[in-house]
C-alpha atoms as a printed R data frame, in Angstrom:
    type eleno elety resid chain resno       x      y       z
1   ATOM     1    CA   MET     A     1  -6.613 11.090   5.504
2   ATOM     2    CA   ALA     A     2  -5.400 13.678   2.280
3   ATOM     3    CA   ASN     A     3  -2.071 14.895   2.964
4   ATOM     4    CA   GLY     A     4  -0.942 18.640   2.726
5   ATOM     5    CA   GLN     A     5   0.238 19.126  -1.289
6   ATOM     6    CA   TRP     A     6  -0.851 22.411  -2.378
7   ATOM     7    CA   TYR     A     7  -2.892 21.712  -5.755
8   ATOM     8    CA   PRO     A     8  -4.352 24.867  -7.192
9   ATOM     9    CA   PRO     A     9  -8.185 24.206  -8.614
10  ATOM    10    CA   GLU     A    10  -7.092 25.534 -12.027
11  ATOM    11    CA   TRP     A    11  -4.257 22.944 -12.582
12  ATOM    12    CA   PRO     A    12  -6.378 20.270 -14.500
13  ATOM    13    CA   ASP     A    13  -7.739 22.486 -16.989
14  ATOM    14    CA   ARG     A    14  -4.565 23.895 -17.739
15  ATOM    15    CA   ILE     A    15  -2.644 20.422 -17.940
16  ATOM    16    CA   ARG     A    16  -5.067 19.376 -20.408
17  ATOM    17    CA   ARG     A    17  -4.749 22.700 -22.441
18  ATOM    18    CA   LEU     A    18  -1.043 22.105 -22.239
19  ATOM    19    CA   ALA     A    19  -1.383 18.484 -23.545
20  ATOM    20    CA   ALA     A    20  -3.946 19.996 -26.410
21  ATOM    21    CA   GLY     A    21  -1.024 22.543 -27.320
22  ATOM    22    CA   THR     A    22  -3.558 25.488 -26.316
23  ATOM    23    CA   LEU     A    23  -1.194 26.436 -23.673
24  ATOM    24    CA   THR     A    24   2.085 28.457 -24.165
25  ATOM    25    CA   PRO     A    25   4.375 27.443 -21.012
26  ATOM    26    CA   VAL     A    26   5.693 30.872 -19.300
27  ATOM    27    CA   THR     A    27   9.303 31.337 -19.284
28  ATOM    28    CA   PRO     A    28  10.774 30.404 -15.844
29  ATOM    29    CA   ARG     A    29  12.276 33.120 -13.659
30  ATOM    30    CA   ARG     A    30  15.279 32.623 -11.546
31  ATOM    31    CA   ALA     A    31  14.977 32.446  -8.176
32  ATOM    32    CA   ALA     A    32  16.753 31.205  -4.753
33  ATOM    33    CA   THR     A    33  15.520 30.177  -1.563
34  ATOM    34    CA   VAL     A    34  17.377 29.108   1.716
35  ATOM    35    CA   MET     A    35  16.955 26.196   4.049
36  ATOM    36    CA   LEU     A    36  18.048 28.125   7.403
37  ATOM    37    CA   LEU     A    37  18.973 25.790  10.151
38  ATOM    38    CA   LYS     A    38  19.820 26.185  13.616
39  ATOM    39    CA   ASP     A    39  21.061 23.343  16.245
40  ATOM    40    CA   THR     A    40  18.961 22.005  18.909
41  ATOM    41    CA   ALA     A    41  19.668 19.435  21.620
42  ATOM    42    CA   ASP     A    42  18.807 16.779  19.496
43  ATOM    43    CA   THR     A    43  18.224 18.003  15.865
44  ATOM    44    CA   PRO     A    44  18.456 20.790  13.445
45  ATOM    45    CA   VAL     A    45  15.529 23.070  12.925
46  ATOM    46    CA   VAL     A    46  14.788 24.758  10.105
47  ATOM    47    CA   HIS     A    47  12.916 28.142   9.681
48  ATOM    48    CA   MET     A    48   9.604 28.108   7.759
49  ATOM    49    CA   LEU     A    49   7.011 30.927   7.206
50  ATOM    50    CA   ARG     A    50   3.531 30.802   6.128
51  ATOM    51    CA   ARG     A    51   2.412 32.292   3.032
52  ATOM    52    CA   ARG     A    52  -0.723 34.784   3.333
53  ATOM    53    CA   ALA     A    53  -3.597 33.136   1.972
54  ATOM    54    CA   SER     A    54  -4.380 36.014   0.139
55  ATOM    55    CA   MET     A    55  -1.089 35.441  -2.210
56  ATOM    56    CA   ALA     A    56  -1.934 34.428  -5.756
57  ATOM    57    CA   PHE     A    57   1.047 32.193  -5.657
58  ATOM    58    CA   ALA     A    58   0.922 28.868  -3.035
59  ATOM    59    CA   GLY     A    59  -1.454 31.087  -0.474
60  ATOM    60    CA   GLY     A    60  -1.331 29.321   2.747
61  ATOM    61    CA   ALA     A    61   1.462 27.090   2.267
62  ATOM    62    CA   TYR     A    62   4.519 26.812   4.507
63  ATOM    63    CA   ALA     A    63   7.998 27.533   2.574
64  ATOM    64    CA   TYR     A    64  11.587 29.224   3.256
65  ATOM    65    CA   PRO     A    65  12.396 32.717   2.701
66  ATOM    66    CA   GLY     A    66  12.922 33.175  -0.715
67  ATOM    67    CA   GLY     A    67  12.639 34.793  -4.068
68  ATOM    68    CA   GLY     A    68  13.326 36.157  -7.519
69  ATOM    69    CA   VAL     A    69  16.735 37.173  -9.009
70  ATOM    70    CA   ASP     A    70  17.292 41.177  -9.309
71  ATOM    71    CA   PRO     A    71  18.969 41.561 -12.326
72  ATOM    72    CA   ARG     A    72  20.590 44.563 -10.912
73  ATOM    73    CA   ASP     A    73  22.955 41.942  -8.541
74  ATOM    74    CA   ASP     A    74  24.402 40.269 -12.033
75  ATOM    75    CA   ASP     A    75  26.678 43.209 -13.203
76  ATOM    76    CA   HIS     A    76  28.303 44.576 -10.002
77  ATOM    77    CA   ARG     A    77  31.267 43.028  -8.854
78  ATOM    78    CA   ILE     A    78  30.582 43.359  -5.018
79  ATOM    79    CA   ARG     A    79  32.740 41.792  -2.240
80  ATOM    80    CA   TRP     A    80  32.871 38.285  -2.550
81  ATOM    81    CA   ALA     A    81  33.778 35.668   0.425
82  ATOM    82    CA   GLY     A    82  34.103 31.559  -0.351
83  ATOM    83    CA   PRO     A    83  34.228 29.805  -3.517
84  ATOM    84    CA   THR     A    84  35.036 32.052  -6.415
85  ATOM    85    CA   ARG     A    85  32.250 33.126  -8.801
86  ATOM    86    CA   ALA     A    86  33.988 30.183 -11.339
87  ATOM    87    CA   TRP     A    87  33.273 28.169  -9.053
88  ATOM    88    CA   TRP     A    88  29.634 28.961  -8.344
89  ATOM    89    CA   ALA     A    89  28.686 29.045 -12.007
90  ATOM    90    CA   ASP     A    90  29.705 25.571 -12.316
91  ATOM    91    CA   ARG     A    91  28.145 24.528  -9.287
92  ATOM    92    CA   LEU     A    92  25.151 26.181 -10.371
93  ATOM    93    CA   GLY     A    93  24.983 25.485 -14.304
94  ATOM    94    CA   VAL     A    94  24.947 28.950 -15.177
95  ATOM    95    CA   ASP     A    95  27.539 31.872 -15.904
96  ATOM    96    CA   GLU     A    96  29.640 33.925 -13.417
97  ATOM    97    CA   ALA     A    97  27.055 36.845 -13.557
98  ATOM    98    CA   GLY     A    98  24.181 34.340 -13.204
99  ATOM    99    CA   ALA     A    99  25.788 32.552 -10.353
100 ATOM   100    CA   GLN     A   100  26.709 35.739  -8.507
101 ATOM   101    CA   ALA     A   101  22.808 37.103  -8.813
102 ATOM   102    CA   ILE     A   102  21.426 33.724  -8.168
103 ATOM   103    CA   VAL     A   103  23.884 33.779  -4.797
104 ATOM   104    CA   CYS     A   104  22.826 37.364  -4.102
105 ATOM   105    CA   ALA     A   105  19.092 36.430  -4.546
106 ATOM   106    CA   ALA     A   106  19.806 33.684  -1.809
107 ATOM   107    CA   VAL     A   107  21.409 35.994   0.835
108 ATOM   108    CA   ARG     A   108  19.153 39.217  -0.158
109 ATOM   109    CA   GLU     A   109  15.649 37.073   0.515
110 ATOM   110    CA   THR     A   110  17.166 35.816   3.745
111 ATOM   111    CA   TYR     A   111  17.677 39.190   4.999
112 ATOM   112    CA   GLU     A   112  14.495 40.798   3.622
113 ATOM   113    CA   GLU     A   113  12.069 37.743   4.728
114 ATOM   114    CA   ALA     A   114  13.843 36.708   7.780
115 ATOM   115    CA   GLY     A   115  16.309 39.488   9.012
116 ATOM   116    CA   VAL     A   116  19.182 37.221   9.089
117 ATOM   117    CA   LEU     A   117  22.309 38.590   7.009
118 ATOM   118    CA   LEU     A   118  25.164 36.157   5.811
119 ATOM   119    CA   ALA     A   119  27.389 39.218   5.458
120 ATOM   120    CA   GLY     A   120  30.214 40.460   7.536
121 ATOM   121    CA   PRO     A   121  33.155 43.074   7.447
122 ATOM   122    CA   THR     A   122  35.746 41.062   6.384
123 ATOM   123    CA   PRO     A   123  35.767 37.841   4.828
124 ATOM   124    CA   ASP     A   124  36.043 35.524   7.871
125 ATOM   125    CA   THR     A   125  33.162 37.440   9.970
126 ATOM   126    CA   VAL     A   126  29.850 37.797   9.955
127 ATOM   127    CA   VAL     A   127  27.286 40.845  11.315
128 ATOM   128    CA   GLY     A   128  25.741 40.711  14.691
129 ATOM   129    CA   ASP     A   129  22.197 41.563  15.904
130 ATOM   130    CA   THR     A   130  20.694 43.341  12.386
131 ATOM   131    CA   THR     A   131  17.648 44.734  14.370
132 ATOM   132    CA   GLY     A   132  18.071 48.482  14.799
133 ATOM   133    CA   ASP     A   133  16.470 51.128  13.116
134 ATOM   134    CA   ASP     A   134  19.241 51.711  10.917
135 ATOM   135    CA   TRP     A   135  19.324 48.032   9.550
136 ATOM   136    CA   GLU     A   136  15.621 47.855   9.258
137 ATOM   137    CA   ALA     A   137  15.660 51.129   7.170
138 ATOM   138    CA   ASP     A   138  17.935 49.313   4.663
139 ATOM   139    CA   ARG     A   139  16.169 46.255   4.570
140 ATOM   140    CA   ALA     A   140  13.023 47.725   3.568
141 ATOM   141    CA   ALA     A   141  14.942 49.732   0.744
142 ATOM   142    CA   VAL     A   142  16.100 46.560  -0.441
143 ATOM   143    CA   ALA     A   143  12.752 44.801  -0.098
144 ATOM   144    CA   ALA     A   144  11.201 47.671  -1.754
145 ATOM   145    CA   ARG     A   145  13.806 47.313  -4.700
146 ATOM   146    CA   ASP     A   146  14.534 50.973  -3.713
147 ATOM   147    CA   LEU     A   147  18.207 49.779  -2.963
148 ATOM   148    CA   SER     A   148  19.874 46.885  -4.776
149 ATOM   149    CA   PHE     A   149  21.484 44.347  -2.702
150 ATOM   150    CA   ALA     A   150  24.471 44.975  -4.249
151 ATOM   151    CA   GLU     A   151  24.344 48.678  -3.406
152 ATOM   152    CA   PHE     A   152  23.331 47.734  -0.044
153 ATOM   153    CA   LEU     A   153  26.902 45.681   0.753
154 ATOM   154    CA   ASP     A   154  28.346 48.493  -0.756
155 ATOM   155    CA   ARG     A   155  26.968 51.140   1.688
156 ATOM   156    CA   ARG     A   156  27.557 49.024   4.199
157 ATOM   157    CA   GLY     A   157  30.950 47.553   3.524
158 ATOM   158    CA   LEU     A   158  30.220 44.262   3.869
159 ATOM   159    CA   VAL     A   159  31.488 41.184   2.392
160 ATOM   160    CA   LEU     A   160  29.013 38.672   1.043
161 ATOM   161    CA   ARG     A   161  29.605 35.038   2.511
162 ATOM   162    CA   SER     A   162  28.822 32.731  -0.125
163 ATOM   163    CA   ASP     A   163  30.821 30.070   1.935
164 ATOM   164    CA   LEU     A   164  28.137 29.929   4.618
165 ATOM   165    CA   LEU     A   165  25.641 28.505   1.746
166 ATOM   166    CA   GLY     A   166  25.395 25.205   0.463
167 ATOM   167    CA   ALA     A   167  23.486 24.579  -2.933
168 ATOM   168    CA   TRP     A   168  21.269 22.023  -1.987
169 ATOM   169    CA   THR     A   169  18.753 21.069  -5.225
170 ATOM   170    CA   ARG     A   170  16.927 22.824  -8.179
171 ATOM   171    CA   TRP     A   171  13.549 22.782  -8.914
172 ATOM   172    CA   ILE     A   172  11.558 24.550 -12.158
173 ATOM   173    CA   THR     A   173   7.985 25.270 -11.343
174 ATOM   174    CA   PRO     A   174   5.495 22.941 -13.897
175 ATOM   175    CA   GLU     A   175   4.897 24.270 -17.559
176 ATOM   176    CA   PHE     A   176   1.131 24.741 -16.659
177 ATOM   177    CA   GLU     A   177   1.981 26.744 -14.131
178 ATOM   178    CA   ALA     A   178   0.693 30.629 -14.493
179 ATOM   179    CA   ARG     A   179   3.766 31.541 -12.091
180 ATOM   180    CA   ARG     A   180   7.174 29.873 -13.016
181 ATOM   181    CA   TYR     A   181  10.462 29.523 -11.297
182 ATOM   182    CA   ASP     A   182  13.602 27.975 -11.961
183 ATOM   183    CA   THR     A   183  14.733 27.687  -8.182
184 ATOM   184    CA   TRP     A   184  18.061 27.077  -6.780
185 ATOM   185    CA   PHE     A   185  17.651 25.853  -2.789
186 ATOM   186    CA   PHE     A   186  20.233 26.547  -0.392
187 ATOM   187    CA   VAL     A   187  20.813 25.409   3.034
188 ATOM   188    CA   ALA     A   188  22.525 27.601   5.579
189 ATOM   189    CA   ALA     A   189  23.009 27.954   9.320
190 ATOM   190    CA   LEU     A   190  21.902 30.891  11.614
191 ATOM   191    CA   PRO     A   191  25.021 33.246  12.611
192 ATOM   192    CA   GLN     A   192  25.819 33.223  15.834
193 ATOM   193    CA   GLY     A   193  24.191 36.753  17.518
194 ATOM   194    CA   GLN     A   194  21.752 36.964  14.854
195 ATOM   195    CA   ARG     A   195  17.696 36.040  15.198
196 ATOM   196    CA   THR     A   196  14.864 35.723  12.640
197 ATOM   197    CA   ARG     A   197  11.833 37.296  12.712
198 ATOM   198    CA   ASN     A   198   8.945 37.894  10.539
199 ATOM   199    CA   ALA     A   199  10.116 40.532   8.109
200 ATOM   200    CA   SER     A   200   8.234 39.359   5.104
201 ATOM   201    CA   THR     A   201   4.757 41.285   4.066
202 ATOM   202    CA   GLU     A   202   3.938 37.851   2.421
203 ATOM   203    CA   ALA     A   203   4.138 35.672   5.386
204 ATOM   204    CA   ASP     A   204   1.638 35.812   8.452
205 ATOM   205    CA   ARG     A   205   3.454 33.286  10.227
206 ATOM   206    CA   THR     A   206   7.002 31.982  10.906
207 ATOM   207    CA   VAL     A   207   8.557 28.879  12.743
208 ATOM   208    CA   TRP     A   208  11.644 26.972  13.889
209 ATOM   209    CA   ILE     A   209  10.355 23.674  13.350
210 ATOM   210    CA   ARG     A   210  12.152 20.162  13.351
211 ATOM   211    CA   PRO     A   211  12.132 18.815   9.856
212 ATOM   212    CA   ARG     A   212  10.347 15.467  10.682
213 ATOM   213    CA   GLU     A   213   7.933 17.300  12.506
214 ATOM   214    CA   ALA     A   214   6.909 19.330   9.663
215 ATOM   215    CA   ALA     A   215   6.866 16.365   7.122
216 ATOM   216    CA   GLU     A   216   4.487 14.854   9.875
217 ATOM   217    CA   GLY     A   217   2.344 17.525  10.203
218 ATOM   218    CA   TYR     A   218   2.372 17.480   6.237
219 ATOM   219    CA   ASP     A   219   1.586 14.159   6.035
220 ATOM   220    CA   LYS     A   220  -1.581 14.344   8.260
221 ATOM   221    CA   GLY     A   221  -2.773 17.404   6.120
222 ATOM   222    CA   GLU     A   222  -2.019 20.105   8.723
223 ATOM   223    CA   LEU     A   223   0.754 21.912   6.777
224 ATOM   224    CA   LEU     A   224  -0.035 22.935   3.648
225 ATOM   225    CA   MET     A   225   3.290 22.965   1.206
226 ATOM   226    CA   MET     A   226   4.587 22.595  -2.272
227 ATOM   227    CA   PRO     A   227   6.198 19.090  -3.542
228 ATOM   228    CA   PRO     A   228   9.693 20.860  -3.146
229 ATOM   229    CA   THR     A   229   9.077 22.333   0.349
230 ATOM   230    CA   ILE     A   230   8.336 18.602   1.939
231 ATOM   231    CA   ALA     A   231  10.806 16.865  -0.280
232 ATOM   232    CA   THR     A   232  13.490 18.970   0.862
233 ATOM   233    CA   LEU     A   233  12.266 18.497   4.560
234 ATOM   234    CA   ARG     A   234  12.125 14.324   3.989
235 ATOM   235    CA   GLN     A   235  15.894 14.961   3.040
236 ATOM   236    CA   LEU     A   236  16.835 17.018   6.022
237 ATOM   237    CA   THR     A   237  15.905 14.837   8.593
238 ATOM   238    CA   ALA     A   238  18.757 12.587   7.709
239 ATOM   239    CA   TYR     A   239  20.806 15.157   9.376
240 ATOM   240    CA   ASP     A   240  21.704 15.269  12.984
241 ATOM   241    CA   THR     A   241  23.152 18.751  12.638
242 ATOM   242    CA   ALA     A   242  22.770 22.046  10.631
243 ATOM   243    CA   ALA     A   243  26.870 21.594   9.873
244 ATOM   244    CA   GLY     A   244  26.246 17.966   8.627
245 ATOM   245    CA   ALA     A   245  23.529 19.389   5.876
246 ATOM   246    CA   LEU     A   246  26.028 21.763   4.879
247 ATOM   247    CA   ALA     A   247  28.713 19.525   4.629
248 ATOM   248    CA   ALA     A   248  26.701 17.236   2.503
249 ATOM   249    CA   ALA     A   249  25.575 20.099  -0.016
250 ATOM   250    CA   PRO     A   250  28.643 20.076  -2.104
251 ATOM   251    CA   GLY     A   251  27.425 16.208  -3.016
252 ATOM   252    CA   ARG     A   252  24.100 16.868  -4.231
253 ATOM   253    CA   ASP     A   253  22.659 16.686  -7.463
254 ATOM   254    CA   LEU     A   254  21.275 19.936  -8.982
255 ATOM   255    CA   THR     A   255  19.798 18.670 -11.831
256 ATOM   256    CA   PRO     A   256  16.487 19.954 -12.138
257 ATOM   257    CA   VAL     A   257  13.139 18.257 -10.858
258 ATOM   258    CA   LEU     A   258  10.405 19.352 -13.556
259 ATOM   259    CA   ALA     A   259   6.807 18.163 -13.269
260 ATOM   260    CA   ARG     A   260   5.617 16.223 -16.345
261 ATOM   261    CA   ALA     A   261   1.882 15.798 -17.467
262 ATOM   262    CA   ARG     A   262   0.759 12.812 -19.505
263 ATOM   263    CA   LEU     A   263  -2.614 11.950 -21.404
264 ATOM   264    CA   GLU     A   264  -2.887  8.239 -20.516
265 ATOM   265    CA   ASN     A   265  -6.694  6.890 -21.674
266 ATOM   266    CA   ASP     A   266  -9.231  9.264 -20.189
267 ATOM   267    CA   GLU     A   267  -6.703 10.675 -17.106
268 ATOM   268    CA   VAL     A   268  -3.994 13.051 -16.968
269 ATOM   269    CA   ILE     A   269  -1.391 11.935 -14.833
270 ATOM   270    CA   LEU     A   270   0.785 14.679 -13.342
271 ATOM   271    CA   SER     A   271   4.489 13.338 -11.940
272 ATOM   272    CA   TRP     A   272   7.500 14.755 -10.582
273 ATOM   273    CA   PRO     A   273  10.711 12.360 -11.849
274 ATOM   274    CA   GLY     A   274  12.215 11.299  -8.987
275 ATOM   275    CA   HIS     A   275   9.560 11.720  -6.631
276 ATOM   276    CA   ASP     A   276   6.522  9.082  -7.001
277 ATOM   277    CA   GLU     A   277   4.847 10.320  -3.808
278 ATOM   278    CA   PHE     A   278   3.474 13.572  -5.749
279 ATOM   279    CA   THR     A   279   2.023 11.912  -8.571
280 ATOM   280    CA   LYS     A   280  -1.487 12.759  -9.259
281 ATOM   281    CA   ARG     A   281  -4.350 11.125 -11.600
282 ATOM   282    CA   ILE     A   282  -6.918 13.302 -12.969
283 ATOM   283    CA   PRO     A   283  -9.777 11.876 -14.675
284 ATOM   284    CA   SER     A   284 -11.515 13.277 -17.612
285 ATOM   285    CA   GLY     A   285 -13.644 16.137 -16.313
286 ATOM   286    CA   GLY     A   286 -12.265 15.828 -12.773
287 ATOM   287    CA   GLY     A   287 -10.113 16.557  -9.945
288 ATOM   288    CA   PRO     A   288  -6.868 14.958  -8.831
289 ATOM   289    CA   ALA     A   289  -6.760 11.375  -7.473
């Protein structure tokens, strides 16, 4: 039975064009996504959403809350708790302004798409329930880009809790994709008192699911996912608690994972370094094997 690897039908043609030198790669946009965890009696569960089938990128695939960096969040000195911007810059491999924008994107997208806010009135607190009408009005304004996340934090007098995030891995969309992202994956635990909801216009379903159960659904072809999603789910199965995953994050390698396509005889071979399970062999004139 085929697994649930997301594979757009236009990829073989685009890969051949890239190999022939007739396709110019798009510059990837910086992005962040968050694997939000909460503990159950025996194992953590992770919050996932299913992208609407109508979405141009990864329609129908299960993913985590996430999205692109907002450039308005890199030049405003927001109230900040946890590791310094310099520490995050070193960890993420960018400058300090870029680090702030990427961390802001992780926190903002979790709020936009799941209604969970990793921020509080002081450096050692987190807001409680964020489901009131006034919170929803602000969330909608941030999601519509009418209000930057930095402005939202200022308006609310909130401190961004960067210490509640752990940088987990980094994947860059393949060069032959029409929409490309340079994405940092983070891990975080659901703050006490908050609860998730499907606040995203891009998703038609959200679930809390055990990483192992989600991976089994992918293996059976029941859950569609992109390579970085299933790869991170398999990695999360090693942890018995959300705290355990967070504690492991600082030691994780953030060397970017970028798919490679090469011509070999009459085949195009697509591979992701370090992730052999995603390798595809594309015969001349055919689809993936």
